[in-house]
C-alpha positions as CSV (number, residue, x, y, z in Angstrom):
1,M,84.2,114.2,126.9
2,S,83.2,110.6,126.3
3,K,85.9,108.0,126.2
4,T,86.8,106.7,122.8
5,E,86.7,102.9,122.2
6,F,90.0,102.8,120.3
7,D,93.0,105.1,119.9
8,A,93.2,104.2,116.2
9,I,91.2,102.3,113.6
10,V,92.7,101.1,110.3
11,V,90.3,100.4,107.5
12,G,91.6,97.8,105.0
13,S,94.1,95.0,105.7
14,G,96.3,95.0,102.7
15,P,100.1,95.2,103.3
16,N,99.8,99.0,104.0
17,G,96.9,98.7,106.3
18,L,98.7,96.0,108.2
19,A,101.8,98.1,108.4
20,A,99.9,101.1,109.6
21,A,98.1,99.0,112.3
22,I,101.4,97.5,113.5
23,T,103.1,100.9,113.6
24,M,100.4,102.3,115.8
25,Q,100.1,99.2,118.0
26,Q,103.9,99.2,118.6
27,Q,103.4,102.5,120.5
28,G,101.1,100.8,123.0
29,L,97.9,102.3,121.6
30,S,94.7,100.4,121.2
31,V,94.2,99.6,117.5
32,L,91.4,98.0,115.6
33,L,92.0,96.7,112.0
34,I,88.8,96.3,109.9
35,E,88.7,94.2,106.7
36,G,85.7,94.1,104.4
37,K,86.4,90.6,103.1
38,D,86.3,87.5,105.3
39,E,90.0,87.0,104.9
40,I,92.7,89.6,105.6
41,G,95.5,90.5,103.1
42,G,94.1,92.7,100.3
43,G,96.4,91.7,97.4
44,L,98.1,89.2,99.7
45,R,95.8,86.3,99.3
46,S,96.2,82.7,98.0
47,A,93.6,80.2,97.1
48,E,92.9,76.9,95.2
49,L,91.5,78.7,92.1
50,T,91.7,75.9,89.6
51,L,91.8,72.4,91.1
52,P,92.2,71.0,94.6
53,G,95.8,70.9,95.7
54,F,96.9,73.7,93.4
55,M,97.6,76.9,95.4
56,H,97.6,80.1,93.4
57,D,98.4,83.7,94.4
58,V,95.3,85.7,93.6
59,C,97.3,88.9,93.0
60,S,100.8,89.5,94.3
61,A,103.2,86.6,93.7
62,I,106.9,87.6,93.7
63,H,108.1,89.9,96.5
64,P,111.4,91.8,96.0
65,L,109.9,94.9,97.7
66,A,108.6,92.9,100.7
67,I,112.0,91.3,101.4
68,G,113.6,94.7,100.8
69,S,111.1,96.8,102.8
70,P,112.9,99.0,105.4
71,F,109.8,98.6,107.7
72,F,109.2,94.9,107.2
73,D,112.9,94.3,107.8
74,T,112.4,95.5,111.4
75,L,109.6,93.0,112.1
76,P,110.1,89.4,113.4
77,L,108.0,87.9,110.6
78,A,110.0,84.7,110.5
79,E,109.0,84.1,114.1
80,H,105.4,84.4,112.9
81,G,105.7,81.7,110.2
82,L,107.0,83.6,107.1
83,N,109.6,81.8,105.1
84,Y,111.0,83.1,101.8
85,L,112.3,80.9,99.0
86,F,114.8,82.3,96.5
87,P,115.0,81.2,92.9
88,D,118.5,81.0,91.4
89,V,117.3,83.2,88.6
90,A,115.1,86.1,89.8
91,A,113.8,86.9,86.3
92,A,114.3,85.6,82.8
93,H,113.5,87.3,79.5
94,P,113.3,84.9,76.6
95,F,113.7,85.9,73.0
96,D,112.3,84.5,69.7
97,D,115.7,83.0,68.9
98,G,115.6,80.6,71.9
99,T,118.0,82.6,74.1
100,A,117.2,84.5,77.3
101,A,118.6,87.3,79.3
102,I,118.6,86.7,83.0
103,L,118.7,88.7,86.3
104,T,120.4,86.9,89.1
105,H,121.5,87.8,92.6
106,S,125.0,88.3,91.3
107,I,125.7,91.6,89.5
108,E,128.8,90.1,88.0
109,E,127.0,87.1,86.6
110,T,124.1,89.1,85.2
111,A,126.5,91.6,83.6
112,S,128.8,88.9,82.1
113,L,125.9,87.4,80.2
114,L,125.1,90.7,78.5
115,G,128.1,90.7,76.2
116,E,129.3,94.1,75.2
117,D,126.9,95.7,77.7
118,E,128.7,94.1,80.7
119,Q,130.7,97.2,81.8
120,T,127.7,99.5,81.2
121,Y,125.5,97.3,83.5
122,L,128.2,97.2,86.1
123,N,128.7,101.0,86.0
124,I,125.0,101.5,86.6
125,F,124.2,99.0,89.3
126,E,127.3,98.6,91.3
127,Q,126.9,102.1,92.6
128,L,123.2,101.8,93.1
129,V,123.6,98.6,95.2
130,T,126.2,100.4,97.3
131,D,124.0,103.4,97.8
132,W,120.7,101.7,98.3
133,P,120.8,100.7,102.0
134,G,121.3,104.3,103.0
135,M,118.7,105.8,100.8
136,A,116.0,103.1,100.6
137,A,113.8,104.8,103.2
138,D,114.0,108.1,101.2
139,V,113.1,106.5,97.9
140,L,110.3,104.5,99.5
141,G,108.7,107.5,101.1
142,P,107.3,111.0,100.7
143,L,109.2,113.8,99.1
144,T,111.5,115.2,101.8
145,F,115.1,116.4,102.0
146,P,117.1,113.2,101.8
147,K,119.4,111.9,104.5
148,H,121.9,111.0,101.7
149,P,121.5,113.8,99.2
150,I,124.4,112.8,96.9
151,A,123.3,109.2,96.6
152,M,119.7,110.4,96.0
153,A,120.8,112.8,93.3
154,R,122.7,110.0,91.5
155,F,119.6,107.9,91.7
156,G,117.1,110.7,90.8
157,L,119.0,111.7,87.7
158,K,118.5,108.2,86.3
159,A,115.1,107.4,87.9
160,L,113.3,110.5,86.4
161,T,114.2,109.5,82.8
162,S,111.9,107.4,80.6
163,A,112.7,103.7,80.4
164,S,112.9,104.1,76.6
165,H,115.6,106.8,76.9
166,F,117.5,104.9,79.6
167,A,117.6,101.9,77.3
168,K,119.8,103.8,74.9
169,R,122.7,103.2,77.3
170,F,122.7,99.6,76.2
171,K,123.8,98.2,72.8
172,T,122.6,94.6,72.8
173,Q,119.0,93.3,72.3
174,H,119.4,91.2,75.4
175,A,120.2,94.1,77.7
176,K,117.5,96.3,76.2
177,G,114.9,93.5,76.4
178,L,115.8,92.6,80.0
179,W,115.5,96.3,81.0
180,A,112.2,96.7,79.2
181,G,110.6,93.8,80.9
182,I,111.5,95.0,84.3
183,A,110.7,98.6,83.6
184,A,107.3,97.5,82.3
185,H,106.3,96.8,85.9
186,A,105.6,100.6,86.0
187,I,102.3,99.7,84.1
188,Q,102.5,102.7,81.7
189,P,104.3,103.6,78.4
190,L,108.0,103.2,78.6
191,S,108.3,106.6,77.0
192,N,106.8,108.3,80.1
193,L,109.2,110.2,82.3
194,S,110.1,108.4,85.6
195,T,109.4,104.9,84.3
196,S,113.1,104.1,84.8
197,A,112.6,104.4,88.6
198,I,110.8,101.0,89.0
199,G,113.3,99.2,86.8
200,L,116.2,100.6,88.8
201,V,114.6,99.7,92.1
202,L,113.7,96.2,91.1
203,I,117.1,95.3,89.6
204,T,118.8,96.7,92.7
205,A,116.5,94.7,94.9
206,A,117.5,91.5,93.0
207,H,121.2,92.1,93.5
208,L,120.7,92.9,97.2
209,K,118.2,90.4,98.5
210,G,116.6,88.7,95.5
211,W,113.0,88.3,94.2
212,P,111.6,85.7,96.7
213,I,108.5,83.6,96.9
214,P,106.7,83.1,100.2
215,Q,106.5,79.5,101.0
216,G,102.9,78.4,101.0
217,G,101.6,81.5,99.2
218,S,101.6,85.2,99.4
219,K,98.9,84.9,102.1
220,E,101.7,83.9,104.4
221,I,103.1,87.5,104.4
222,A,99.7,88.8,105.5
223,N,99.3,86.0,108.0
224,A,102.7,86.8,109.6
225,L,102.0,90.5,109.7
226,A,98.5,89.8,111.3
227,S,100.0,87.4,113.8
228,Y,102.6,89.9,114.9
229,F,99.9,92.6,115.2
230,L,97.7,90.4,117.3
231,S,100.7,89.5,119.5
232,L,101.1,93.1,120.3
233,G,97.5,93.3,121.5
234,G,95.9,94.6,118.3
235,K,92.3,93.5,117.2
236,I,91.1,92.4,113.8
237,E,87.5,92.5,112.5
238,T,86.8,90.8,109.2
239,G,83.6,90.8,107.0
240,H,82.9,94.4,107.6
241,F,82.9,96.5,104.4
242,V,83.0,100.1,105.6
243,K,80.8,102.4,103.6
244,S,80.4,105.3,106.1
245,L,82.2,106.8,109.0
246,D,79.0,106.3,111.0
247,E,79.7,102.5,110.9
248,L,83.0,102.9,112.9
249,P,83.5,102.7,116.6
250,S,84.7,105.9,118.2
251,A,88.5,106.6,117.8
252,K,91.0,109.4,118.0
253,T,92.2,108.7,114.5
254,V,91.2,106.6,111.5
255,L,93.6,105.5,108.7
256,F,92.2,104.3,105.4
257,D,93.9,101.7,103.2
258,V,91.7,102.6,100.3
259,T,92.0,104.7,97.2
260,P,90.6,108.2,96.7
261,R,87.4,106.9,95.2
262,Q,86.4,104.9,98.2
263,L,87.7,107.6,100.6
264,L,85.3,110.1,99.0
265,Q,82.4,107.6,99.4
266,I,83.2,107.0,103.1
267,A,84.3,110.4,104.3
268,G,83.9,112.9,101.5
269,H,81.4,115.0,103.5
270,K,84.1,115.8,106.0
271,F,86.6,117.1,103.5
272,S,87.2,120.7,102.2
273,S,86.0,121.5,98.7
274,I,89.6,121.8,97.4
275,Y,90.6,118.4,98.8
276,K,87.5,116.8,97.4
277,W,88.2,118.3,94.0
278,Q,91.8,116.9,94.1
279,L,90.6,113.4,95.0
280,E,88.0,113.5,92.3
281,K,90.8,114.4,89.7
282,Y,93.0,111.5,90.8
283,R,93.9,109.3,87.9
284,Y,93.8,105.5,87.7
285,G,96.1,103.6,85.3
286,M,96.0,100.5,83.1
287,G,94.3,97.4,84.4
288,V,95.4,93.7,84.3
289,F,93.9,90.5,82.9
290,K,95.1,87.6,84.9
291,V,95.2,83.8,84.3
292,D,96.2,81.0,86.7
293,W,96.9,77.5,85.4
294,A,97.1,74.1,86.9
295,L,99.7,72.2,84.8
296,D,100.6,68.6,84.2
297,A,104.3,69.5,84.1
298,Q,106.7,72.5,84.2
299,I,106.4,75.0,81.4
300,P,108.8,73.9,78.6
301,F,110.5,77.2,77.8
302,T,112.9,76.8,74.9
303,A,115.4,78.9,76.7
304,K,116.7,76.7,79.6
305,D,117.4,79.7,81.8
306,A,113.7,80.6,81.7
307,Q,112.9,77.1,83.2
308,R,114.8,78.0,86.4
309,A,113.4,81.5,86.9
310,G,110.8,82.5,89.5
311,T,109.6,85.3,87.1
312,V,109.5,85.3,83.3
313,H,109.0,88.4,81.3
314,I,107.4,87.6,78.0
315,G,107.5,90.3,75.4
316,N,110.6,89.7,73.2
317,T,112.3,93.0,72.3
318,L,112.3,96.5,73.8
319,V,110.5,97.8,70.7
320,E,107.8,95.1,71.0
321,I,107.2,95.8,74.7
322,A,107.2,99.5,74.3
323,D,104.7,99.3,71.4
324,S,102.3,97.1,73.3
325,E,102.4,99.2,76.4
326,K,101.7,102.4,74.3
327,Q,98.7,100.7,72.6
328,I,97.2,99.8,76.0
329,W,97.8,103.3,77.4
330,N,95.8,104.6,74.4
331,K,92.9,102.3,75.3
332,Q,93.6,99.6,72.7
333,H,94.3,95.9,73.2
334,S,97.6,94.4,72.1
335,E,97.7,91.2,70.2
336,K,101.2,90.6,71.5
337,P,101.1,92.0,75.0
338,F,103.9,92.0,77.6
339,V,103.1,89.1,79.9
340,L,104.4,88.8,83.4
341,L,104.5,85.2,84.5
342,A,105.5,83.5,87.8
343,Q,106.5,79.9,88.4
344,Q,106.1,79.4,92.1
345,S,105.7,75.6,92.2
346,I,109.2,75.0,90.8
347,F,110.6,76.3,94.1
348,D,107.7,75.6,96.5
349,N,106.4,72.1,96.3
350,S,103.5,73.0,98.6
351,R,101.9,74.8,95.7
352,A,100.9,71.7,93.6
353,P,100.6,67.9,93.8
354,E,103.8,66.0,93.3
355,G,104.9,66.2,89.6
356,K,102.3,68.9,88.8
357,H,102.8,72.7,88.6
358,T,101.1,76.0,88.8
359,A,101.7,79.1,86.7
360,W,100.5,82.7,87.3
361,A,100.4,85.4,84.7
362,Y,98.8,88.7,83.7
363,C,99.0,91.2,80.9
364,H,98.1,94.9,80.9
365,V,94.8,96.0,79.4
366,P,92.9,99.3,79.2
367,N,91.4,100.3,82.5
368,G,87.9,98.7,82.9
369,S,88.4,96.3,80.0
370,V,86.3,93.2,80.0
371,K,87.9,91.6,76.9
372,D,88.9,88.0,77.4
373,M,92.7,87.9,76.9
374,T,93.2,84.2,77.7
375,N,94.0,83.0,74.2
376,I,96.3,85.9,73.6
377,I,98.2,85.4,76.8
378,E,98.5,81.6,76.1
379,S,99.7,82.3,72.6
380,Q,102.4,84.5,74.0
381,V,103.5,81.8,76.4
382,E,103.3,79.1,73.7
383,R,105.5,81.3,71.5
384,F,108.4,80.9,73.9
385,A,107.4,77.4,75.3
386,P,106.0,75.2,72.5
387,G,103.8,72.5,74.0
388,F,102.6,74.7,76.9
389,R,99.0,74.5,76.0
390,D,99.1,70.7,76.0
391,L,100.0,70.8,79.7
392,I,97.0,72.8,80.9
393,L,94.8,70.8,83.3
394,A,92.6,73.7,84.4
395,K,92.6,77.5,84.3
396,H,91.1,80.5,86.2
397,T,90.8,83.9,84.7
398,M,90.0,87.4,86.0
399,N,89.2,90.4,83.9
400,T,89.5,93.9,85.3
401,A,86.0,93.9,86.8
402,E,86.7,90.7,88.6
403,V,90.0,92.0,89.8
404,E,88.3,95.0,91.2
405,Q,85.6,92.8,92.8
406,Y,88.4,90.7,94.4
407,N,90.0,93.9,95.8
408,P,88.0,97.2,95.6
409,N,91.3,99.1,95.7
410,Y,92.0,97.8,92.2
411,I,89.8,100.4,90.4
412,G,89.3,99.2,86.8
413,G,91.9,96.5,87.3
414,D,94.6,99.0,88.3
415,I,96.7,97.1,90.9
416,N,98.9,100.1,91.6
417,G,96.2,102.2,93.3
418,G,96.5,104.9,90.6
419,V,99.0,105.6,87.8
420,I,102.5,106.4,89.1
421,D,103.6,108.8,86.4
422,L,105.5,112.0,86.9
423,G,102.2,113.9,87.5
424,Q,101.3,111.7,90.4
425,L,104.7,110.5,91.6
426,F,105.0,113.1,94.4
427,T,101.4,114.3,94.6
428,R,99.6,111.0,95.4
429,P,96.7,111.4,96.1
430,A,96.7,115.3,96.3
431,L,99.2,118.1,96.5
432,R,99.6,118.8,100.2
433,S,102.3,119.3,102.8
434,S,101.8,115.7,103.8
435,P,100.2,113.3,101.3
436,Y,98.9,111.1,104.1
437,R,96.8,113.8,105.9
438,T,93.3,114.5,104.6
439,S,91.7,117.9,105.1
440,A,89.7,116.4,108.0
441,K,91.4,116.3,111.4
442,G,92.2,112.8,112.5
443,L,91.5,111.1,109.1
444,Y,94.5,109.8,107.1
445,I,95.0,107.8,103.9
446,C,97.6,105.0,104.0
447,S,97.1,103.0,100.8
448,S,99.2,102.6,97.7
449,S,97.6,105.8,96.4
450,T,100.1,107.6,98.6
451,P,104.0,107.6,98.3
452,P,105.8,105.5,97.4
453,G,103.0,103.8,95.6
454,G,102.2,100.2,94.6
455,G,104.0,97.1,95.7
456,V,104.1,94.9,98.8
457,H,106.3,96.9,101.1
458,G,104.1,98.5,103.7
459,M,105.9,101.8,103.4
460,C,102.7,103.8,102.6
461,G,101.1,102.5,105.8
462,Y,104.2,103.0,107.9
463,H,104.7,106.7,106.8
464,S,100.9,107.4,107.2
465,A,100.9,106.0,110.7
466,K,104.1,107.8,111.6
467,K,102.4,111.1,110.6
468,A,99.2,110.3,112.6
469,L,101.3,109.4,115.6
470,K,103.0,112.7,115.5
471,D,99.9,114.8,114.8
472,I,97.4,113.1,117.2
473,F,99.5,111.6,119.9
474,S,102.7,113.7,119.8
475,I,104.8,110.6,119.3
476,N,107.8,110.8,117.1
477,I,109.3,107.6,115.7
C-alpha cells in the first residue's frame, strides 16, 4: 500500500476548521489545513473596508461563545497574541422613550434594573450560571446522554420553548425587549420552538465571562489559533479553493469545514443515495445585510447606557422584533428590522484613528435577498441616536450575495450554516448515529452545519475531529 502524504486534511479554516486541525495535530498526526481564500479565518477576518486606519470585522465581531468555548479554553491562545477586551455593558437595548435595558457581567445589576422582573430574572439565570460549567460541553455538542442529566433537564425544558412563549415570564417592556433582542440571534421567528436556547446561552455567557472584543479585530482569534496549530507542527495552505477530492493530497481522513451544498459538490459521488438525499434537503435560513461605518465621533445614542455597550440591539419592543423577524422568515423585507450593532472602537483604540470611531451592523433579510437595506438600517440607528447620519465619513455594505462571496459557507447570506430550528437542531446536517460522519469512510463534516451550530466556538470542529480520531486512528480523547 502506498504511503499517504498526510494523516489528515482539513478543508476550510474557519473557527471549526482550525479547531479540527488543532485537535488532530495535538495527537501527533500530520495535518494539512487548506483554505480557499488568501487569508485564513472564514468569518474571523478583519479589514480596512471604509477608509485607511479604520479596522472593521467583516463578519463576526463580538465573541461570548469564543471566550466561553470549552475547547478554546484549553488552548494557550493568549501566548499566541490573543487579547480580549471586555465592555462594561455587554449589550444594551434602547427604547423609543430614551431608556435602555442592559446586560452586564453582574446578574444582580442586570436584574436590579428590570424593576418588577428582578426576582424572575434571578430565578432563571442564577441557576443556569451555576449549572453551566458542568453542562457546557453537553449543550455545545451532539445529542448524547448528558454527564449532568438534572442540570441538562432544567436547561432543556426552558431551551426548547419559543422565545415568544418564554417572554411571558416577564412583566416589563424592558425585560421583554432585552430578551427579544438576545433571542433574535437565533435568526428565525421568535415563535419557533427552541429559539429560547440561544437567548439562554448568550445571557449565561455574559454573566460568566462577558461578551468580549478581540483587540485588533476578530482576525486575531484566527491568527492565534493558526499560530498555535503551526507551533504543533501543522501545515497551512491558502489560496486553494477545493472543488474536487481529486485536488487533495493523499490522506487517511479528510474533514470539511463546509456546508452540505459544497460537500455535495466536492464529494457527492462518494456518498450513498440516502445520505445525498438528506444533504440535498438541508435547509438554509435567513440571510443578513451588513453595513460598516467610519464615523467622525461615537454614536450619540439617547440612552446613555447604550453609549457604553459593546453590542446594541436595535428593535424597540418584543412585539416589534417578533413581527419583523416573522416578516423576513416569510420572505418579506421589514421596514423596521431588528438591527444588531457593535461598537468595537469605543473599547479598542486600534480600530480607528484618534477621536474617530467604527460601527458594525447587520439586519436579517430573506435568504438570497439583494435589496439595499442601507437607508433602512441607518434610519433604525438614527431613531435611537439622533444625529448619527451626520457623523458618517464612509460606509461599506454587503448584501447576501456579497456575504456569500466573502465566505462560501454563508449560503444566501445565512451566517449560521443552515437554519437552527427544532427540525435541524439535532439532525444537522443529516439524521445519523454521528452527525459528523458522512456515508463515505474517512470523510467527515466539521462546519457549523453540524452540532452545536453557528457561532465562533470551534466545538463543531472539535467534536468532528474527536470522532475521526476514534474511527480512523483508534484514539479516544
